[in-house]
C-alpha positions as CSV (number, residue, x, y, z in Angstrom):
1,M,-174.6,-17.1,20.9
2,I,-171.0,-16.3,21.3
3,P,-169.2,-18.2,24.1
4,A,-168.1,-16.1,27.1
5,A,-164.4,-17.1,26.6
6,G,-162.1,-17.9,23.8
7,R,-160.6,-16.3,20.7
8,L,-162.8,-14.6,18.1
9,L,-162.4,-13.8,14.5
10,G,-163.5,-10.5,13.1
11,V,-164.8,-10.5,9.6
12,D,-165.0,-7.7,7.1
13,Y,-167.2,-9.3,4.4
14,G,-166.7,-8.6,0.7
15,T,-167.7,-10.3,-2.4
16,V,-164.1,-10.6,-3.6
17,R,-162.0,-10.2,-0.4
18,V,-162.7,-11.0,3.2
19,G,-160.7,-9.1,5.8
20,L,-159.9,-11.1,9.0
21,A,-158.8,-10.2,12.4
22,V,-158.3,-12.1,15.6
23,C,-158.3,-11.4,19.3
24,D,-156.3,-12.8,22.1
25,I,-157.8,-15.4,24.4
26,D,-158.5,-12.7,27.1
27,R,-160.4,-10.7,24.5
28,R,-158.4,-7.5,25.2
29,I,-156.6,-6.9,21.9
30,A,-157.8,-7.3,18.3
31,S,-155.2,-7.7,15.7
32,P,-155.4,-7.7,11.9
33,L,-154.8,-11.2,10.6
34,C,-155.0,-11.4,6.8
35,V,-157.1,-10.7,3.7
36,Y,-158.6,-13.8,2.1
37,R,-159.4,-13.6,-1.6
38,R,-162.5,-15.6,-2.2
39,R,-162.3,-18.5,-4.7
40,S,-165.1,-21.0,-4.6
41,I,-167.5,-22.3,-2.0
42,E,-165.4,-25.5,-1.6
43,H,-162.1,-23.6,-1.3
44,D,-163.6,-21.0,1.0
45,A,-165.1,-23.6,3.3
46,A,-161.9,-25.5,3.6
47,Y,-160.0,-22.3,4.3
48,F,-162.4,-21.2,7.1
49,R,-162.5,-24.7,8.7
50,D,-158.6,-24.7,8.7
51,L,-158.5,-21.1,10.0
52,V,-160.8,-21.9,12.9
53,K,-158.6,-24.9,14.0
54,E,-155.4,-22.9,13.5
55,E,-156.6,-19.9,15.5
56,R,-158.6,-22.0,18.0
57,A,-161.5,-19.7,17.4
58,V,-164.9,-20.0,19.2
59,G,-166.9,-17.6,17.1
60,F,-167.1,-14.9,14.5
61,I,-167.9,-11.2,14.7
62,V,-169.1,-10.1,11.3
63,G,-169.3,-6.5,10.2
64,L,-172.8,-5.6,9.3
65,A,-173.2,-3.1,6.4
66,I,-175.7,-0.7,7.9
67,S,-176.7,2.4,5.9
68,L,-175.9,5.9,7.1
69,N,-179.6,6.3,7.9
70,S,-179.3,3.2,10.2
71,T,-181.3,0.9,8.0
72,E,-180.3,-2.5,6.7
73,G,-180.2,-2.8,2.9
74,P,-179.2,-5.5,0.4
75,K,-175.5,-5.4,1.6
76,A,-176.6,-6.1,5.2
77,K,-178.5,-9.1,3.9
78,E,-175.4,-10.3,2.2
79,C,-173.5,-10.0,5.4
80,R,-176.1,-11.9,7.3
81,D,-176.2,-14.6,4.7
82,Y,-172.4,-14.9,4.8
83,A,-172.6,-15.3,8.6
84,T,-175.2,-18.0,8.2
85,W,-172.8,-19.8,5.7
86,L,-169.9,-19.4,8.2
87,T,-171.9,-21.0,11.0
88,A,-173.0,-23.8,8.7
89,T,-169.5,-24.4,7.4
90,T,-167.6,-24.2,10.7
91,G,-170.2,-24.9,13.4
92,L,-169.3,-21.7,15.2
93,P,-171.7,-18.9,16.1
94,C,-171.6,-15.4,14.6
95,D,-172.5,-12.1,16.1
96,F,-172.7,-8.7,14.2
97,Q,-171.1,-5.3,14.6
98,D,-171.9,-2.2,12.8
99,E,-169.1,-1.6,10.2
100,R,-169.9,1.9,9.2
101,F,-166.7,4.0,8.7
102,T,-164.3,1.0,9.2
103,T,-162.8,1.3,5.8
104,H,-162.2,5.0,6.3
105,Y,-160.7,4.2,9.7
106,A,-158.4,1.6,8.0
107,D,-157.3,4.2,5.4
108,D,-156.6,6.8,8.1
109,V,-154.5,4.2,10.1
110,M,-152.4,3.4,7.0
111,E,-152.0,7.0,6.0
112,N,-150.8,7.9,9.5
113,A,-148.4,5.0,9.3
114,G,-147.0,6.2,6.1
115,V,-148.3,3.3,3.9
116,K,-148.4,4.5,0.3
117,P,-151.9,4.7,-1.3
118,W,-151.1,1.9,-3.8
119,D,-150.1,-0.5,-1.0
120,R,-153.2,0.1,1.1
121,K,-155.6,-2.2,-0.7
122,E,-153.9,-5.4,0.4
123,H,-154.2,-4.4,4.1
124,R,-157.4,-2.3,4.2
125,D,-159.9,-5.2,4.8
126,A,-157.9,-6.8,7.6
127,I,-157.6,-3.5,9.4
128,A,-161.3,-2.9,8.9
129,A,-161.9,-6.4,10.4
130,Q,-159.7,-5.4,13.4
131,A,-161.9,-2.3,13.9
132,I,-165.1,-4.4,13.8
133,L,-163.7,-6.8,16.3
134,H,-162.3,-4.1,18.5
135,V,-165.6,-2.2,18.8
136,W,-167.4,-5.5,19.6
137,L,-164.8,-6.4,22.3
138,E,-165.1,-2.9,23.8
139,A,-168.9,-3.2,24.0
140,A,-168.7,-6.7,25.4
141,A,-166.3,-5.5,28.1
142,L,-168.8,-2.9,29.2
143,D,-171.4,-5.6,29.7
144,R,-169.1,-7.7,31.9
145,P,-169.1,-7.3,35.6
146,A,-165.9,-5.7,37.0
147,A,-163.4,-8.1,38.5
148,N,-162.9,-7.9,42.2
149,G,-159.5,-7.0,43.2
């Protein structure tokens, strides 16, 4: 279960690259962080343990690859397995967010910002992770009681 407070890391899982995003401590803004190129289990584990400490993260929101017909296929299983690995490696909980259309969203954002097509690949996954985290944060905000004031 994701703690009620603290910074979260958004994860756009890939077999070669993992896009990462982070939110502020108040969970209002999600920002792209980086794209991590996977190396080996040992390197990846060390990277994520260091990242969690550096960002003072309390949990992960992992994009779940759901098919257009709303079913979970082999890619969704990979995402779930990766989340299990993240939890075992870092000790932090994971939750999931539907990641459909996040790559298209990232491409649209970069196109509108004037990023050349050949420069998009290095940023695409981090922006997709930002979208995953942003949608999760928005849904979580709807579930919170309104502040008195």
